[in-house]
LOFI-80520 format. One line per field, with one value per residue (C-alpha): residue in one letter; z, x, y. Coordinates in steps of 0.05 Angstrom, whole numbers, plus 5000, padded with zeros to 4 digits. Layout:
<markes>
rest <- a, ...
z <- Z, ...
x <- X, ...
y <- Y, ...
</markes>
This chain:
<markes>
rest <- x, x, x, x, x, x, x, x, x, x, x, x, x, x, x, x, x, x, x, x, x, x, x, x, x, x, x, x, x, x, x, x, x, x, x, x, x, x, x, x, x, x, x, x, x, x, x, x, x, x, x, x, x, x, x, x, x, x, x, x, x, x, x, x, x, x, x, x, x, x, x, x, x, x, x, x, x, x, x, x, x, x, x, x, x, x, x, x, x, x, x, x, x, x, x, x, x, x, x, x, x, x, x, x, x, x, x, x, x, x, x, x, x, x, x, x, x, x, x, x, x, x, x, x, x, x, x, x, x, x, x, x, x, x, x, x, x, x, x, x, x, x, x, x, x, x, x, x, x, x, x, x, x, x, x, x, x, x, x, x, x, x, x, x, x, x, x, x, x, x, x, x, x, x, x, x, x, x, x, x, x, x, x, x, x, x, x, x, x, x, x, x, x, x, x, x, x, x, x, x, x, x, x, x, x, x, x, x, x, x, x, x, x, x, x, x, x, x, x, x, x, x, x, x, x, x, x, x, x, x, x, x, x, x, x, x, x, x, x, x, x, x, x, x, x, x, x, x, x, x, x, x, x, x, x, x, x, x, x, x, x, x, x, x, x, x, x, x, x, x, x, x, x, x, x, x, x, x, x, x, x, x, x, x, x, x, x, x, x, x, x, x, x, x, x, x, x, x, x, x, x, x, x, x, x, x, x, x, x, x, x, x, x, x, x, x, x, x, x
z <- 5000, 5015, 4945, 4913, 4949, 4929, 4856, 4864, 4888, 4830, 4780, 4809, 4803, 4731, 4713, 4742, 4696, 4636, 4632, 4618, 4592, 4654, 4699, 4664, 4671, 4746, 4753, 4712, 4759, 4819, 4783, 4773, 4847, 4867, 4820, 4856, 4924, 4954, 4933, 4986, 4999, 5010, 4945, 4908, 4932, 4912, 4843, 4839, 4859, 4806, 4752, 4778, 4774, 4705, 4684, 4708, 4668, 4605, 4614, 4622, 4559, 4520, 4515, 4542, 4516, 4554, 4616, 4612, 4608, 4669, 4709, 4693, 4722, 4785, 4794, 4785, 4836, 4887, 4878, 4938, 4899, 4863, 4856, 4856, 4899, 4854, 4902, 4891, 4817, 4757, 4724, 4663, 4707, 4749, 4686, 4655, 4719, 4720, 4648, 4671, 4708, 4642, 4619, 4548, 4497, 4479, 4511, 4518, 4533, 4553, 4583, 4644, 4660, 4710, 4717, 4765, 4759, 4818, 4832, 4859, 4810, 4831, 4778, 4797, 4870, 4871, 4871, 4809, 4810, 4799, 4739, 4683, 4674, 4617, 4637, 4602, 4619, 4592, 4548, 4583, 4637, 4683, 4733, 4744, 4801, 4815, 4886, 4907, 4977, 4976, 4914, 4900, 4875, 4801, 4767, 4700, 4672, 4615, 4566, 4528, 4467, 4444, 4425, 4442, 4468, 4469, 4531, 4592, 4627, 4696, 4720, 4793, 4828, 4894, 4956, 4992, 5063, 5093, 5051, 5073, 5146, 5137, 5109, 5167, 5216, 5180, 5180, 5230, 5281, 5322, 5366, 5307, 5266, 5318, 5300, 5226, 5239, 5282, 5226, 5174, 5217, 5236, 5162, 5141, 5194, 5193, 5269, 5316, 5360, 5355, 5413, 5399, 5437, 5433, 5471, 5487, 5516, 5588, 5581, 5544, 5540, 5507, 5481, 5446, 5381, 5378, 5310, 5341, 5373, 5323, 5380, 5411, 5486, 5544, 5545, 5603, 5623, 5637, 5657, 5602, 5635, 5618, 5545, 5527, 5495, 5455, 5430, 5414, 5340, 5333, 5364, 5355, 5370, 5350, 5404, 5439, 5433, 5494, 5509, 5584, 5627, 5672, 5616, 5620, 5668, 5710, 5697, 5750, 5765, 5816, 5887, 5942, 5989, 6060, 6117, 6144, 6076, 6076, 6083, 6143, 6181, 6167, 6190, 6251, 6269, 6262, 6308, 6361, 6358, 6369, 6428, 6461, 6452, 6484, 6545, 6553, 6553, 6604, 6652, 6643, 6660, 6723, 6711, 6780, 6818, 6798, 6788, 6810, 6792, 6852, 6863, 6843, 6811, 6750, 6742, 6778, 6848, 6875, 6935
x <- 5000, 5058, 5086, 5018, 5012, 5083, 5065, 5004, 5050, 5098, 5040, 5014, 5083, 5090, 5021, 5041, 5102, 5058, 5092, 5027, 5057, 5100, 5041, 5001, 5059, 5062, 4987, 4992, 5046, 5001, 4945, 4989, 5006, 4932, 4912, 4960, 4927, 4868, 4803, 4769, 4738, 4806, 4835, 4771, 4776, 4849, 4833, 4778, 4829, 4877, 4823, 4803, 4875, 4881, 4818, 4848, 4911, 4870, 4828, 4890, 4918, 4855, 4829, 4758, 4735, 4789, 4776, 4701, 4717, 4763, 4710, 4658, 4705, 4710, 4635, 4632, 4687, 4664, 4589, 4588, 4632, 4574, 4593, 4656, 4664, 4661, 4705, 4761, 4755, 4744, 4675, 4700, 4721, 4657, 4614, 4655, 4648, 4573, 4568, 4602, 4539, 4509, 4522, 4550, 4508, 4527, 4540, 4610, 4623, 4685, 4702, 4747, 4789, 4844, 4901, 4858, 4783, 4740, 4774, 4728, 4720, 4712, 4687, 4697, 4701, 4639, 4638, 4603, 4620, 4675, 4717, 4707, 4655, 4628, 4610, 4568, 4580, 4578, 4635, 4691, 4743, 4732, 4775, 4772, 4810, 4814, 4824, 4837, 4861, 4936, 4949, 4966, 4908, 4912, 4878, 4872, 4847, 4796, 4783, 4723, 4685, 4615, 4610, 4650, 4721, 4778, 4778, 4816, 4861, 4888, 4950, 4949, 5015, 5024, 5039, 5104, 5101, 5118, 5064, 5011, 5031, 5026, 4956, 4935, 4960, 4922, 4857, 4805, 4795, 4733, 4712, 4683, 4747, 4800, 4791, 4800, 4860, 4892, 4882, 4913, 4974, 4985, 4981, 5026, 5079, 5070, 5064, 5020, 4997, 4990, 4989, 4940, 4955, 4906, 4883, 4914, 4981, 4957, 4907, 4931, 4901, 4925, 4896, 4922, 4897, 4912, 4911, 4895, 4830, 4818, 4795, 4816, 4826, 4805, 4831, 4876, 4898, 4971, 5016, 5047, 5112, 5149, 5127, 5126, 5195, 5178, 5111, 5135, 5148, 5078, 5037, 4981, 4952, 4881, 4831, 4797, 4721, 4700, 4626, 4636, 4698, 4675, 4692, 4766, 4807, 4852, 4925, 4976, 4998, 5052, 5036, 5057, 5107, 5082, 5123, 5135, 5163, 5219, 5290, 5311, 5248, 5264, 5336, 5317, 5263, 5312, 5363, 5310, 5285, 5356, 5368, 5301, 5314, 5383, 5355, 5300, 5349, 5394, 5336, 5311, 5377, 5417, 5487, 5512, 5478, 5508, 5461, 5477, 5445, 5417, 5432, 5363, 5302, 5291, 5308, 5353, 5354, 5388, 5436
y <- 5000, 5047, 5034, 5048, 5115, 5133, 5119, 5164, 5220, 5210, 5211, 5276, 5309, 5284, 5312, 5379, 5379, 5361, 5292, 5257, 5192, 5185, 5198, 5143, 5094, 5108, 5096, 5032, 5007, 5021, 4984, 4923, 4920, 4925, 4869, 4823, 4834, 4798, 4833, 4876, 4944, 4977, 4951, 4971, 5042, 5047, 5020, 5072, 5126, 5100, 5109, 5177, 5202, 5171, 5208, 5273, 5261, 5245, 5307, 5350, 5318, 5336, 5265, 5271, 5203, 5166, 5208, 5191, 5117, 5122, 5160, 5107, 5055, 5098, 5097, 5021, 5008, 5060, 5073, 5121, 5169, 5201, 5275, 5318, 5379, 5441, 5479, 5428, 5411, 5457, 5457, 5418, 5359, 5363, 5360, 5304, 5263, 5275, 5248, 5185, 5165, 5143, 5071, 5063, 5026, 4955, 4889, 4859, 4786, 4748, 4680, 4678, 4616, 4601, 4553, 4511, 4510, 4531, 4598, 4652, 4709, 4782, 4830, 4903, 4883, 4838, 4762, 4734, 4660, 4609, 4592, 4575, 4630, 4672, 4743, 4796, 4868, 4939, 4963, 4999, 4985, 4926, 4888, 4813, 4780, 4705, 4680, 4608, 4585, 4570, 4612, 4685, 4727, 4740, 4798, 4832, 4897, 4888, 4944, 4917, 4942, 4922, 4848, 4785, 4793, 4742, 4696, 4719, 4668, 4683, 4646, 4623, 4613, 4576, 4616, 4606, 4580, 4647, 4681, 4630, 4640, 4716, 4709, 4665, 4718, 4773, 4734, 4757, 4701, 4686, 4629, 4591, 4598, 4578, 4504, 4516, 4562, 4508, 4457, 4502, 4520, 4447, 4427, 4484, 4471, 4395, 4390, 4349, 4407, 4483, 4532, 4589, 4653, 4711, 4772, 4839, 4859, 4856, 4799, 4738, 4669, 4606, 4541, 4480, 4450, 4375, 4341, 4273, 4297, 4353, 4397, 4464, 4455, 4497, 4569, 4589, 4658, 4671, 4729, 4770, 4790, 4726, 4724, 4798, 4795, 4732, 4758, 4829, 4814, 4783, 4838, 4857, 4789, 4768, 4785, 4727, 4730, 4690, 4680, 4688, 4697, 4640, 4591, 4611, 4569, 4613, 4604, 4582, 4653, 4671, 4648, 4696, 4663, 4655, 4680, 4610, 4587, 4637, 4610, 4652, 4630, 4557, 4563, 4603, 4553, 4495, 4529, 4543, 4471, 4444, 4491, 4474, 4399, 4406, 4444, 4393, 4335, 4370, 4379, 4308, 4275, 4297, 4273, 4297, 4238, 4170, 4111, 4039, 3974, 3933, 3861, 3839, 3870, 3911, 3984, 4033, 4061, 4123, 4120
</markes>
């Protein structure tokens, strides 16, 4: 996203210097980056912004037809962007953008296929089905993006005229392990998805168990997904001081959506040491016990009076 915004800035500077071709190349580069990202509202708005800036460049270069086509694409990608502010844009641009609300006559058709069938197809930010699929749409600029779990999103920009167009084939490439792990961390997790997340991580890392840690910096809880039982165990709270350094590169963590705190088993915590468990108390108590025992023995046995054994009988007598 940072690279896309940097390209927007470069295109604006090129337009200000009347380098219209350079500005369009920068916007095309931003478009290519966005078509390689997973479809979503944020990507759609940035694609709309790319077309809006492209329309401004075409209008400045005295190409109103190309500007009108770009503005129509903006309206398809971001329907809430209905009007332009007259205090920001000149009347010519405001009127041109208002004309873009009309749909061009004609019907364009194209067939979309992917490397592997069954990929989800997004047309201008909306899901329309799975490949292979034949789509009918109005002439102009359209964006198709294919998404399939375990593969990089693949998109293309279609500039269609009235009538049938050549088929569009999107190539799907497998994600690297680090990319798949990054996508798993970015996914929004809820109680119902912890089990599936544990399965995916265990499959990805080829391990028998996965520790799931979630919460906030000061309130963390952990659970274990076991591949043998295919279950997520009981959640337990634990202190954050001992793991803050380890978890620092992973923050922010997904928040735990517990139904009720009573279902969380308290963690072991740190037990406060009682006074009688302290070392100096134990040593002092041992010394006192030895001294008391020695005094008791000295009082029980009087060594100053000798004892003799009688000629008969059992026991001792004193003389």
